[in-house]
N, C-alpha and C positions, 0 to 999 in steps of 0.2 A: 611490600612485595607489591605492589603499586610502579613505583616504581621501576625497578625487576623487573618488573613485563612490562615496563615500555622503552627499558631498554635493550631489552630481548628483541620488540619489534622495532627496533630502530638495526642490531645489529643482521638480524634475517636479516632484513629489507623483503619480507613476504608480503598477505591476507595474512588477518589475525580476524578468530570470530572470538569473540569471550562471551560470555552468557553470564547475567549477573543480578542481584537483584539490588543489586546496591550503586542507588543513582550516582554516588559520592564516586567510584568503581567507571559506574559509566562516562559525566559527565570527563574525567581526569584522562581513562584509555582509549575514549574512543574519534575515531577523524568522523562516523557516520552513525547514530546511535537510530535503530528503533523501536520501539517501543510499544507492549505487542503490553492485551488486556486479554484478557481468558481470550487467547490462540488469535483474535480479533487481530491487525497490525494497526494504531491507532496511528503514528507518523512517523516522517522517516528523515534523518536533516541531522547534521552539524549542531555538537550538547549546542550554543549556543540559538544559533534556530533557534532548537529544542525550548532556549529555558525564555529567551525573547519573544518567540510565533510564535509560544501555540497552541495545536490546530482545535481543542477544543482543552474541559475541566477536570478531563483526567491528568491528560500529560500535566500538565497546569500543576497540577494539585503531587504530580510525583516527580518533574524535575525541578529541582533548587534545593535547598540548604538555608537555611529555615523553612518549613514552605513558606506559602506564598497565602496572602489570605483573601477571602473568600466574604462580601458586601453584598445583601439582596441587592436587590434594586428594580424599578420597573420605569421602562424606558416616557422619557419626558417629553421628548422630541429632536429632533434626526437629520442630520438629513449626507452630502458623500462624504465630508471629512470631519465629521464632531455627529457624537453619542452623546444628552444629558444627560442621567439617566436620575430617577424620584427614589432619593434614599430611604428620607423619612420626607417629613410634612416639613420643616420645614431645614430642609438642606440638598442641593440636586448637584449630583457629580457629572462633570462633565468631560468627558476618553476621545483623545484624539481616534475614530474607528470611523471607516463607513459606514449608517449608516442609510447605505440604501439597500434593503433590503427590513430596516427596523418596523416598526411602526410603532403611536405613541400606548400607554400602556401594558404593555407585551413585557411578563416579565424577564429578570436580564440579573447575571451576576453582572460585580465587576469583578477582579484580581488584581490586587497593589504585591506587586513581593514587599517583601519587609523595610530594604534597602533608599522605598518610593514614600513611604513612611516620611515624611521629611517633618519634622520640627519646623513648624514657621503657620501663619496666617495672612496663609495669600490663597487667592483659589480652589476650592473645593478642600476649603480648611473644614477642621471636628476637632472636637474634645476625645480626647481618651485616659481617660487614667488607670496609672499604673498597677499594678498588682502584686506585682512582682516581674523582680532583673538578672539578668543573668549575666557578666559581669566575665569576657574569655577571653581577660589580657589587653587583647588585640584591637577587639568587637567588644558591643557590649549589646540589647536583644533584652527587649524589656515587655512583658504583653500585658498589655491596660483593657481593659472596662472600656466599651463603650453602647450606647443607647442608639449604635449600628448594627449592630450585628450580635448573635446571640454568641460567638465564643469570643476569648481571648487575639486581639490582633498582637499581630506582631514587627512592635517597630525598631526599624535599628539604630541603635543614642548617636548623637558624634562625640567622636571620638575623644571631649574635651566636659560633657557632658555633667555634670553632675546633681542630674537626677533621681530624684527617693522612690519606694514606694511608698505609697498617695499620692503621691502630684500626680499632677492634670495637668497635658502638654497639649498640643493647636496638634500638626498633623495636617498640610497637606501634597495627598499626591500631588504629578504635575503629571496633564491632561492626556500627552504622551505617558505616559510611566501607567495611566489603567489601560486594564485583557476588558472585552466586555463580554461575556454571553449569551447566547441569547438561554431559554424555553430548552431546548434539546442541548447544551452540553458545546454548541460548534464557537469556532471561535471570532464576531467578528473582526475586519481585515482593517492590518491598522493603518493609523492615517497619514 
């Protein structure tokens, strides 16, 4: 149906408004998306802009499949291009985001898409134990428990991964791939 609607839109060469609760349809069909919550416009923009630069926690959580991972944190340090977040006593995560309005001690939330939790032991690395694997043919997702989040984190596994349930992975989101949201849910501008 999405293909038919896209074809019809191209054939008619006219503006169309399509209302949907299905974010896959919105991402696939739209040139511009208006995300609404309780009658309030949360963000307006092209699909990839909303995906890569969500204005707030609501948009970040609504756009993307599988859903984004949220990790609670506290701001440890910040400057004009970087925010360092304390996730646990022994883990800080550095994010490429403008921290000009951030203050040490403020509560924050880190958002990391499943494809950005890269297996490896580099900067920002932490351990995650695989609880379940969803193998979808061309892509596989691991759902993993960590000591840094009450919810399982979703990790996109590399195509050649031999990971199994019970395995512990080290994953490391790159600073440029970490979104940071303040205590009110607004996004800090990306660096």
